[in-house]
N, C-alpha and C positions, 0 to 999 in steps of 0.2 A: 423702805428700801430702796428706791423708788430713785433717791440722789444719787443715786453709785447705781446701777441697771437701770439700762433698754426694754435690759426685755427678762422677761417670765420665765423661760426654758435654758436646759443648762446641758447642750450641746454636749453627748456622751459616746464615746469608742468603747462599743462592747464584743470578750468570746466570752466562747461556752469551753476554752478549750481546746478546738476541736476540727482546729486547720488557721493555717494566713486566710485562706481563701472564703471563710466565715469571719469572721469581722464584719462587725455592722454596724451599721450609726445611733439615737434613740437622742431620745431627750427625758429631762426628767424637771422637775423642777425646782426654779431656785434656794435647795435649801438654805434654814433659818439658825447659823449657832446656836447653842444650847448654851450650860453653863461651861463655864472654862473653856468654851469656842469658843474659834476667829472666824467666817468666811473673806475667803484670800480669791479674787479673781484672775484664774490663774492667767499667764504670760506667755513661757513655752517650755513645753518638752521635748528632756533626752532620753534615749531609750539606753536602753541594758541587753545584753546577753538574755537576762533573763527573762523580759520582756517578750522574745522568739519563745521561747522554750512554756513559757503559762500559756500563748497564746496554739504554738500549738501541742501542744497536750503533755507535755512531757520534762514538767517540771515534776514528779514526783519522790525525790533520795528522800523532801523529810518528811514524815510518813503522820506527823502532824497535818500535815499541808493538803488536805482531802480534795477533794476536787469540788467547785455548786457546784449548782445545780442552780442556780439563774444567774443569766447574763453578769460576767467581771465584765469593769475597768479595766483595761492593764493599765500598768508605768509609776514610776515610782517618786520619777527624778522633775524635778518641778520651782518652773518660780515665779513672781505673779508678788498678789502687793492685797497688803488688809483690807477688808471693803466695805469688814460690822464688824462689833463684839460682839460680844456675849454677857449677862452676865456673871461677873468675879473674871471676865480673862486679862489674864498678865498683864498688872500695868507698864510693862515693859512697852510691850504696841499701841502702837496707836492710827487711824488711819492710817493709811498714802503709803506703811510700810512694807518696803522688799522684802521678799521671805526667803526662803528654802524652805522642802520638807527631808523629812529625816526618813529615812525607808522604814527600818522597825519603828513605830511611833513610840514601840511605850520605852523602846532600854536608850532611859540620860545619862548614863554611867555604867564604870566596868563592864564586867562577863554579863558578856546580854546569858540570857535565864532562858529552859522553853516557853515560860508564858507570853516574852516577848518578839517569840514568832510568829505571834496571831498576834499581830500589827504591825504586822508587815501587810507594807501598800503595795495594791498588787495584787494582792493574793498574800493573807485570805480575804484581807478588804479590797472594796474599792478605793480604785486606781489613782489614777490627777490623769490620765485622758481625758476629759471635760473641761468644760470654760469658767468651771466652776465648782470652789469641793470646804465644808467645810475640814478644818484640823482644833486639835485642841489645842493649848497654848506653850502645851510643852512640845507639841508635835512638829516646830516650824524653830531657824537660824536667821537670822539676819543674811542678809544674801552683800559682800563686799562691793561696796559703791562703782570702784570703779572699772566691771565687768557691763558686761551686756546683759539682757534677758538670756537672749542663748545660751554665753559662755556659764553665768550663772549658772545656768541651768544645770552643768556638765559632774555640777560637785558632790550631789548626795547621795549616789553613788560607785563610781569611778573616782574619786579623786581622794576621798571618804577612805575604803575598800584598798585606792595603794599606799595614801597614806600610813596606817593602821597597818601594814603591808611590811613597813618599812621604822614605825615610829609607835606601831600599838602593843609592844612589851619592855618600851625603851617610859621613862617616867613625865611626869605634864614638862611644855616648859625644856624636854629634853634641850630641842631645837633651835633652842636660842643662846644656844652654849657659844665660846669658839667663835663667837659673835654671826651667829646662825650658822658656822656652816661646819657638824656634828657629822656631818659623815665623810670627814678632807682625810685622804692615804684609806679610806675606803672601796669593793669594787663592789655596785649595786649591778645582774643581771634585769633586761626583761625579757618574758620571751612574751614576739608576739607586739602588731601597731596600735593594740584595738585602747580598750576608753582608757579600761584601768591601766593598761602596761608604757599609754600615753604619759597620760599625768605621773605614773612612777618616774618614766622618766620624768621630764620635769622637777618633780620635787626631791627627787638622788640630784643630778646635774644642781639646785639650788642649793641644798645640804650639801655638796659639793665634795660629794660622791665622785671616780670613774665608772664611767655604765658601760654596756655592752647591752647591745639590741640584737633579739631573734626573729629573721621576719624571712618569711619565701617568696618575699619579691624584694628584687632589687629597686626599681623607683622610693619604695617604705621606704626602705633602706635608706637611701640615698636625705629624702625629704629627716628621714631620724636623723644621719647625719646635718646635713646647712641645715638644716629652716631649725634643732632642735637641738644638739652641742653631744646627739653624741655622741662618747668616743671612739668604740669599736664598731662595726656593724656583721652579724653573719649570714648570709640567707644559709636556711636551713635542707634547704635542694639543694642544692651546690653547693653544701660540706656538710651530710649526713653525722657525721662522728663532732658537731658541731662543741661538745659537751667537750672533747678535747683542743680543739681553737681556744676553745674561754681556761682552760690549765694554760695554752701554751701565752696569753695576752697576760691573765697572771703573774704567769712565771714563778719572782716565787715564796708569791705573796700560797702562790699555792692553790689555787679556786678563790671563788666570789666571796663576799660576808653575809652578799642577801640577793638568794635571788627568787622571785615574783615570779610562780609559777603558776603557769595559766593555761598549760596541755591537758593537765590532768597524764590520765594512761602511756598517751608517745613522748613525752616528756619528761618523764621525776624521773625517775628515774636517769636520766640523763642529769638529770641536776645533781643528783646525787653525787654524777661521777665528775662534780666541777665544783661539789662546796666549799667552803676554805674549813682545816679543822675549827669547829667552833661554830659554824656559817650556818645563819637562820632562812630554811626556805617557805616560807609563807605560797599556803595552799593556797586559789583560789578559785580556780575555774577550772574547766576539761574539755575544748574545743576540740581534743583528741579523739577521748574520748570516755565516757565513766568507767567504763570496763576492764580490767588489769585482762594486759592475752598473756601477757607472759614471754619469753621469748629460751627455749629451754630450760635450760637448768638455772634462769635464776636468781641473784643470791636472797633470802626473807630480805623487806623489808626491816624489819628491827637488828637486821647487823648490819645493812648497809648505813644506819642510822648510828647503831654504835662504833661504827668502821674512824669512820669523823666526829663521834660527837658532837651531829649535828641536833637542829630546832627546825622541827616538825610544824609548823602552826598553822591549824587549818583559818582561817582570815574568813568572815558573815559581816562587812560595813564593819560600821560606830560606831561604837554611843552617842547622842549625840553634844557630852563636853570636850570629845574629842572634836568633833565634826566643825567648831566654833576654836575651834588650839587652833584645826589647820588650817579655817579663816583667816590667823593671821599671821598663818608665813604667809601664805598667797597672797595678803596687801603686803604685805614686810618682801618679797621681793619680787610684787605687780605676774604675779603667777597669769597666762590667760589660759586658758582649755584651747585646746584642739579643733573646730568645727569644722567640721568632713562635705555635710552637709543640710543647708535647713528642707525640710519640709513644711506646706501651709496645710491644716487642721484638718480639713478635706482629705487628704493625700497618709492618717494615718494609718492605714494599712498597706500601704507600697514606703510608706519610713522603714515598717518592722518588718519589711520583708525581705528590702535592700539592708538595713543591716545585718540579715542569718545570712546572707551576700555574702559573707567578708566582703567586700572589695571599700571600706570604711578607714580608715587614715585618721585615729582619734572619734571621734563621738556626733551621733546619728541625732539632730535637735526638730522635731515639733515646732514650732508656733504655733499657738494657739491659737492670740485677738492681741 
């Protein structure tokens, strides 16, 4: 081990899921990879909204994921380098390989199952906001070579979730048809400018779609349009009935083909009012709330779904094989994730607070070492 590391300590951030201000730093021995495992030196970690919920004790809507009693290492998205191979480790890996963690480590292919939820990084398993971590050989994918460490670290949750929201119900390789522009003639709505929405915008544009972005910030909308090529932007503060604007933009299409629904209680019903017949609403997040407060005698969700023959699909990231498929698409189109801000490892707690503030455009990254 000494030929790869200069210290025997593994630096870690810890949470008891009791608030941002109670995040602490600690150390542990550098782990040794066991059967079919590899040891990774972590270089960069990107943050997700989920990480803020876990840290603040709010990630409680999955009943099988109870609060841990011992300190938890948060975060799930890491770029690292393999520095040691355990016995029987997958022969595809070699020392020095740049790798990315997968979110639910046992979710390798197909529909996620209940048991896969117990393999989630950053809860219930210790996550990646640490300097070294052991992974099963199957819990990693090869990082695209053209991306920096910080850029590549943004892929595991945000990009894969966006990928599954757009292509998850399509067969493998759909993205490669029609000269790699399978969404030509389709309209995709991206709610907000967080990590998933920005990744979705980049994927949709590369795949040939017309894109519509919503945000409460004119500056973020300007960046979405000028820097990332969004076709239309809507400020939902100044245009309260943004669903009507979507219908106006889509004209004869009569709605958007795909909506990345990240808002939750404050946006879902608007999405249902501007989805095209036969369209797909991918339910990803709930930044506007988890509880449906209702508005008077609101039409039943069942009726709203059948009214336009809508597919309402919940998205919990995606399997390892679709992650690898997405990386091929990124390579082909040379997509670079948008990194809003990079913090040092010693600023890990500050980085999580910054993400929760909602000030970011794209992804927030912690440079570990």
